[in-house]
C-alpha positions as CSV (number, residue, x, y, z in Angstrom):
1,M,31.4,81.9,26.2
2,S,28.4,79.8,27.1
3,E,26.5,82.9,28.1
4,L,27.3,84.6,24.8
5,V,26.2,81.7,22.7
6,A,23.1,81.2,24.7
7,G,22.3,84.9,24.3
8,V,22.8,84.7,20.6
9,R,20.4,81.8,20.5
10,G,17.8,83.6,22.6
11,L,18.1,86.7,20.4
12,L,17.5,84.7,17.2
13,E,14.5,82.9,18.6
14,Q,13.0,86.1,20.0
15,R,13.7,88.5,17.2
16,I,13.2,86.3,14.2
17,G,11.0,83.4,15.4
18,R,9.5,80.9,13.0
19,V,9.8,81.7,9.3
20,W,9.4,80.0,5.9
21,V,12.6,79.4,3.9
22,A,13.0,78.0,0.4
23,G,16.1,76.1,-0.7
24,E,17.6,72.9,-2.0
25,V,18.4,69.9,0.2
26,S,22.0,68.7,0.0
27,N,24.4,66.6,2.1
28,L,21.4,64.7,3.5
29,H,22.2,62.3,6.4
30,C,19.8,60.2,8.4
31,A,21.2,59.3,11.8
32,A,20.5,56.1,13.7
33,S,18.2,58.0,16.0
34,G,15.9,58.8,13.0
35,H,16.8,62.5,12.9
36,Y,17.7,64.0,9.5
37,Y,20.5,66.5,9.1
38,F,21.1,68.4,5.8
39,T,22.2,71.6,4.3
40,L,19.6,74.0,3.0
41,K,21.1,76.2,0.3
42,D,20.2,78.7,-2.5
43,A,22.4,80.6,-5.0
44,G,23.8,82.9,-2.3
45,A,23.9,81.1,1.0
46,Q,23.6,77.9,2.8
47,L,22.4,76.9,6.3
48,R,22.6,73.7,8.3
49,A,19.2,72.2,9.1
50,A,17.9,69.6,11.4
51,L,14.7,67.6,11.0
52,F,13.9,65.6,14.1
53,R,12.4,62.2,14.1
54,S,9.0,63.2,15.4
55,T,8.5,65.6,12.5
56,A,10.0,63.2,9.9
57,R,7.4,60.6,10.8
58,R,4.6,62.9,9.6
59,L,6.2,63.4,6.2
60,L,4.4,61.7,3.2
61,F,7.6,61.5,1.3
62,E,11.3,60.8,1.8
63,P,13.7,63.8,1.8
64,E,16.5,63.5,-0.7
65,D,19.4,65.4,-2.1
66,G,18.5,67.9,-4.8
67,L,14.9,68.3,-3.7
68,E,13.6,71.9,-3.8
69,V,11.7,72.4,-0.6
70,L,9.8,75.0,1.5
71,V,10.6,74.6,5.2
72,H,9.0,76.2,8.2
73,G,10.9,76.5,11.4
74,E,13.2,78.8,13.4
75,P,16.9,79.6,13.3
76,S,18.8,78.6,16.4
77,V,22.4,77.9,17.6
78,Y,23.7,74.5,18.5
79,E,25.5,75.6,21.7
80,P,28.1,72.8,22.0
81,R,29.7,73.8,18.7
82,G,28.3,77.3,18.3
83,D,26.8,76.4,14.9
84,L,24.0,78.3,13.4
85,Q,21.2,75.8,12.3
86,F,17.6,75.8,11.2
87,L,15.2,73.7,13.2
88,V,12.7,72.3,10.7
89,R,9.1,72.0,12.0
90,H,7.5,71.4,8.6
91,L,8.9,70.5,5.2
92,E,7.1,70.2,1.8
93,P,8.3,70.0,-1.8
94,R,8.5,73.3,-3.6
95,G,6.2,73.5,-6.6
96,R,4.9,69.9,-6.1
97,G,2.8,68.4,-3.4
98,A,4.2,66.0,-0.9
99,L,1.9,63.2,-2.1
100,Q,3.1,63.7,-5.7
101,V,6.7,63.5,-4.6
102,A,5.9,60.4,-2.6
103,F,4.2,58.9,-5.6
104,E,7.2,59.5,-7.8
105,Q,9.6,58.2,-5.3
106,L,7.7,55.0,-4.7
107,R,7.1,54.5,-8.4
108,A,10.9,54.9,-9.2
109,R,11.9,52.5,-6.4
110,L,9.4,49.8,-7.3
111,E,10.1,50.1,-11.0
112,A,13.8,49.7,-10.3
113,E,12.9,46.6,-8.3
114,G,11.1,45.2,-11.4
115,L,7.7,45.1,-9.8
116,F,6.0,46.6,-12.9
117,E,7.7,44.5,-15.6
118,P,5.4,43.5,-18.4
119,G,6.7,40.0,-18.3
120,K,5.2,39.6,-14.8
121,K,1.7,40.5,-16.0
122,R,-0.8,37.5,-16.2
123,P,-3.5,37.1,-18.8
124,L,-7.1,37.3,-17.8
125,P,-9.2,34.1,-17.9
126,P,-11.5,33.9,-21.0
127,L,-14.5,32.7,-18.9
128,P,-14.0,33.1,-15.1
129,R,-16.0,30.9,-12.8
130,C,-16.3,33.8,-10.3
131,V,-15.2,37.4,-10.2
132,G,-13.9,38.9,-7.0
133,V,-14.4,42.6,-6.3
134,V,-12.5,44.8,-3.8
135,T,-14.2,48.1,-3.2
136,S,-16.6,49.9,-0.9
137,A,-20.0,48.2,-0.5
138,H,-21.7,51.6,-0.7
139,G,-19.8,53.4,-3.5
140,A,-20.7,54.0,-7.1
141,A,-18.0,51.6,-8.3
142,I,-19.7,48.4,-7.1
143,H,-23.0,49.5,-8.8
144,D,-21.1,50.1,-12.0
145,V,-19.5,46.6,-11.8
146,I,-22.9,44.9,-11.1
147,E,-24.6,46.7,-14.0
148,V,-21.9,46.0,-16.5
149,S,-21.4,42.3,-15.5
150,G,-25.1,41.7,-15.4
151,R,-25.5,43.0,-18.9
152,R,-22.6,41.1,-20.3
153,F,-22.9,37.7,-18.6
154,P,-25.3,37.5,-15.6
155,A,-24.5,33.9,-15.0
156,I,-21.0,34.7,-13.7
157,P,-21.2,35.4,-10.0
158,L,-19.6,38.4,-8.2
159,L,-18.0,38.0,-4.8
160,L,-17.5,41.3,-2.9
161,A,-14.8,41.9,-0.3
162,P,-15.9,45.3,1.1
163,T,-13.2,47.7,2.3
164,R,-12.7,51.4,2.9
165,V,-11.3,53.1,-0.1
166,Q,-9.7,56.1,1.6
167,G,-8.4,57.2,4.9
168,D,-5.9,55.9,7.3
169,G,-5.6,52.1,7.3
170,A,-7.5,51.7,4.1
171,E,-4.4,50.2,2.4
172,D,-4.3,47.4,5.0
173,E,-7.9,46.6,4.4
174,I,-7.4,46.5,0.7
175,A,-4.4,44.2,1.0
176,A,-6.3,41.9,3.3
177,A,-9.3,41.7,0.9
178,L,-7.1,40.8,-2.0
179,E,-5.6,38.0,0.0
180,A,-9.0,36.7,1.2
181,L,-10.5,36.6,-2.3
182,A,-7.4,34.9,-3.7
183,S,-7.9,32.1,-1.2
184,V,-11.3,31.3,-2.7
185,P,-10.8,28.5,-5.3
186,E,-13.6,29.6,-7.6
187,V,-12.4,33.1,-7.9
188,D,-10.4,33.4,-11.2
189,V,-10.0,37.1,-11.4
190,I,-10.3,40.1,-9.1
191,L,-11.4,43.7,-9.7
192,L,-9.8,46.5,-7.6
193,V,-12.0,49.5,-8.2
194,R,-13.1,52.8,-6.8
195,G,-14.4,56.1,-8.2
196,G,-12.4,59.2,-8.8
197,G,-11.0,61.5,-6.1
198,S,-8.2,63.8,-5.1
199,L,-4.6,62.6,-4.7
200,E,-5.2,62.5,-1.0
201,D,-8.3,60.3,-1.6
202,L,-6.4,57.9,-3.8
203,Q,-3.5,57.6,-1.4
204,P,-4.2,54.0,-0.3
205,Y,-3.8,52.9,-3.9
206,N,-0.4,54.7,-4.0
207,S,1.0,52.7,-1.1
208,E,3.7,50.0,-1.2
209,R,1.5,47.7,0.9
210,V,-1.2,47.5,-1.8
211,A,1.4,47.2,-4.6
212,R,3.0,44.2,-3.1
213,A,-0.3,42.6,-2.2
214,L,-1.3,42.9,-5.9
215,R,1.9,41.1,-7.1
216,A,1.5,38.4,-4.4
217,C,-2.1,37.7,-5.4
218,R,-2.8,34.2,-6.7
219,V,-5.1,35.3,-9.5
220,P,-4.8,38.2,-12.0
221,V,-6.1,41.6,-10.9
222,V,-7.7,44.3,-13.0
223,S,-7.3,47.8,-11.5
224,G,-9.9,50.4,-12.3
225,V,-9.1,53.2,-9.8
226,G,-10.4,56.8,-10.3
227,H,-11.0,58.4,-13.7
228,E,-9.1,57.8,-16.9
229,V,-6.6,60.5,-16.2
230,D,-5.7,59.1,-12.7
231,V,-2.7,56.8,-12.6
232,T,-1.9,55.1,-9.3
233,I,0.8,52.7,-8.1
234,A,-2.0,50.0,-8.0
235,D,-2.6,50.6,-11.7
236,L,1.1,50.0,-12.4
237,A,1.3,46.9,-10.2
238,A,-2.0,45.2,-11.4
239,D,-2.0,42.7,-14.2
240,V,-4.3,44.9,-16.3
241,R,-5.2,48.5,-15.9
242,A,-8.7,49.8,-16.8
243,P,-9.5,53.5,-17.0
244,T,-12.7,53.2,-14.9
245,P,-14.6,50.6,-12.8
246,S,-17.0,49.9,-15.6
247,A,-14.2,49.3,-18.0
248,A,-12.6,46.9,-15.5
249,A,-15.8,44.9,-15.3
250,A,-16.0,44.8,-19.1
251,L,-12.4,43.5,-19.3
252,A,-13.0,40.7,-16.8
253,V,-16.5,39.6,-17.7
254,P,-16.9,38.3,-21.3
255,E,-20.0,39.2,-23.3
256,R,-22.3,36.2,-23.5
257,A,-23.6,37.0,-27.0
258,V,-20.1,37.2,-28.3
259,L,-19.2,33.9,-26.8
260,A,-22.3,32.3,-28.2
261,A,-21.5,33.6,-31.6
262,R,-17.9,32.4,-31.3
263,V,-19.1,28.9,-30.2
264,E,-21.5,28.7,-33.1
265,R,-18.8,29.8,-35.6
266,D,-16.3,27.3,-34.2
267,T,-18.9,24.5,-34.3
268,R,-19.6,25.2,-37.9
269,R,-15.9,25.2,-38.7
270,L,-15.5,22.0,-36.8
271,F,-18.3,20.3,-38.7
272,A,-17.0,21.6,-42.0
273,A,-13.5,20.4,-41.2
274,G,-14.9,17.0,-40.3
275,R,-16.9,16.8,-43.4
276,R,-13.9,17.7,-45.6
277,A,-11.8,15.1,-43.8
278,F,-14.5,12.5,-44.3
279,E,-14.8,13.4,-48.0
280,R,-11.0,13.1,-48.4
281,F,-11.0,9.7,-46.7
282,D,-14.0,8.5,-48.8
283,D,-12.2,9.7,-51.9
284,R,-9.0,7.9,-50.9
285,H,-11.0,4.7,-50.1
286,A,-12.7,4.8,-53.5
287,R,-9.5,5.3,-55.3
288,A,-7.9,2.4,-53.4
289,H,-10.9,0.2,-54.1
290,E,-10.6,1.0,-57.9
291,A,-6.9,0.3,-57.8
292,L,-7.5,-3.1,-56.2
293,R,-10.1,-4.0,-58.7
294,A,-7.8,-2.9,-61.5
295,H,-5.0,-5.1,-60.3
296,A,-7.4,-7.8,-58.9
297,P,-4.7,-9.6,-56.9
298,W,-7.3,-11.5,-54.8
299,E,-9.2,-12.7,-57.9
300,R,-6.0,-13.9,-59.5
301,L,-5.0,-15.8,-56.3
302,R,-8.5,-17.3,-56.2
303,T,-8.3,-18.4,-59.8
304,R,-4.8,-19.9,-59.3
305,R,-6.0,-21.8,-56.2
306,L,-8.9,-23.3,-58.1
307,R,-6.6,-24.3,-60.9
308,L,-4.2,-25.9,-58.4
309,E,-7.1,-27.8,-56.7
310,A,-8.3,-29.1,-60.1
311,A,-4.8,-30.1,-61.1
312,W,-4.4,-31.9,-57.8
313,R,-7.6,-33.8,-58.2
314,A,-6.7,-34.8,-61.8
315,L,-3.3,-35.9,-60.6
316,E,-4.8,-37.9,-57.8
317,G,-7.3,-39.6,-60.1
318,A,-4.6,-40.4,-62.7
319,A,-2.4,-42.0,-60.0
320,R,-5.3,-44.1,-58.7
321,R,-6.2,-45.3,-62.2
322,A,-2.5,-46.1,-63.1
323,T,-2.2,-48.0,-59.8
324,E,-5.4,-50.0,-60.6
325,R,-4.1,-50.8,-64.1
326,R,-0.7,-52.0,-62.8
327,L,-2.0,-53.9,-59.8
328,P,-2.5,-57.3,-61.5
329,R,1.0,-57.1,-63.0
330,L,2.4,-56.1,-59.6
331,R,0.7,-59.1,-58.0
332,A,2.0,-61.5,-60.6
333,G,5.5,-60.2,-60.3
334,A,5.3,-60.4,-56.5
335,A,4.3,-64.1,-56.8
336,R,7.2,-64.8,-59.1
337,L,9.5,-63.0,-56.8
338,D,8.1,-64.9,-53.9
339,A,8.7,-68.3,-55.7
340,L,12.3,-67.3,-56.4
341,S,13.0,-66.0,-52.9
342,P,15.5,-67.9,-50.8
343,L,13.1,-67.5,-47.9
344,A,10.5,-69.4,-49.9
345,V,13.0,-72.2,-50.5
346,L,13.9,-72.3,-46.8
347,G,10.2,-72.5,-46.1
348,R,10.1,-75.8,-47.9
349,G,12.6,-77.4,-45.5
350,Y,15.9,-76.2,-47.0
351,A,18.7,-74.4,-45.0
352,I,21.6,-72.1,-45.7
353,V,24.9,-73.0,-44.1
354,R,27.6,-70.4,-43.5
355,R,31.0,-70.2,-41.9
356,P,30.6,-67.9,-38.8
357,A,34.0,-66.5,-39.2
358,D,33.6,-64.9,-42.6
359,G,29.9,-65.5,-43.5
360,S,30.8,-67.6,-46.6
361,I,28.2,-70.1,-47.8
362,V,29.1,-73.8,-47.6
363,R,27.8,-75.5,-50.8
364,R,29.7,-78.9,-50.7
365,A,30.5,-81.3,-47.9
366,S,34.1,-81.4,-49.1
367,E,34.4,-77.6,-48.1
368,V,34.4,-78.5,-44.4
369,A,36.2,-80.7,-42.0
370,P,35.1,-82.4,-38.8
371,G,35.2,-80.0,-35.9
372,D,34.4,-76.9,-38.1
373,A,31.8,-74.5,-36.6
374,L,28.9,-73.7,-38.9
375,R,25.8,-71.4,-38.7
376,V,22.6,-72.8,-40.2
377,R,19.9,-70.4,-41.4
378,L,16.4,-71.9,-41.4
379,A,13.1,-70.5,-42.6
380,S,12.7,-69.2,-39.0
381,G,15.8,-68.6,-36.9
382,E,19.4,-69.9,-37.0
383,L,21.4,-72.7,-35.5
384,D,25.1,-73.1,-34.5
385,A,26.5,-76.6,-35.4
386,T,29.8,-78.4,-35.3
387,V,30.8,-80.9,-38.1
388,S,31.2,-84.3,-36.6
389,A,31.6,-86.1,-39.9
390,R,31.2,-85.3,-43.6
391,H,29.7,-87.4,-46.4
392,P,30.7,-86.0,-49.8
393,S,28.7,-87.1,-52.7
394,S,30.3,-89.4,-55.3
395,G,32.7,-87.6,-57.5
396,E,33.6,-85.2,-54.6
397,E,37.0,-85.4,-53.1
398,R,37.1,-86.7,-49.6
């Protein structure tokens, strides 16, 4: 049995050899080893196929179910199972280039991830302090950028991070240049530019490495890659897409004359607005002043105050004159009161005698008895006394 299967295998490899076969990929499976196994089929037949890891590494796209392909390889027999299979040595999309398929696959995957969402795009600064440029130092793109920016606003500096723009490893250089420029504090926007070329030439700008570097960049990026008809993954991932390098420079660098005209216009508007505001304030102030004058509250208060002061002075004078007129009469009355005052009588040597118990005045000697306590009020001070004897006047009872 082994000899028969080995013979069939040898016969296939010798008589048929390597051939091109067209078909559709189905039942695709990638093993842990990195080998791909799938069924290649058309309307009338199907054939098991194997794409080994060493060959798969050279592919520019990912095999997938439903993909129409052209494969180059040889039929063989897998001896342990006796299965007929096709060993794939080369595989390419049918009717479309491998790079185009790779572009479409990467675009669909990153779009599903949300990497191209409009909401993630950042606006460009109106007046950047410095513009970073990622491109070749010797290509036409950098000359276009220098010419356009120098014409529009020569005072804005350009900072070039030179890179290769095609070939193996160019995508790593581009990503590193974006990161380096974004680390410069003065750089407010970056231009990722290069001239036109074939799909193969533009391959670094269709890489996932560059797409993710664009979204991770600290500042907004304008992509101007190729000609207007060229659309790359970098164009989709950038914050703004320009059709050419010159257009990218025009988007990032403002035109000095336009800015100057805008500043002059805004200045005129500002002065006009200030003048109108001052005129409105002056008008309100004039109306308020007229209203105050019409009501004249301060003048009325001043008049009333003057009247009150005059009335107070008149009242004060009248009181003084009335006091002066009445002063002689007041003095005479005071003298009469003083003559009639008990204190004046006391001052002439008389005294007032009271009973301490109830304060009643003793007027007659017959009102007391020997041993009674008395209080004697003098012109100055008082005395406590005790009756030792009494001497009523004639006619008083004893």
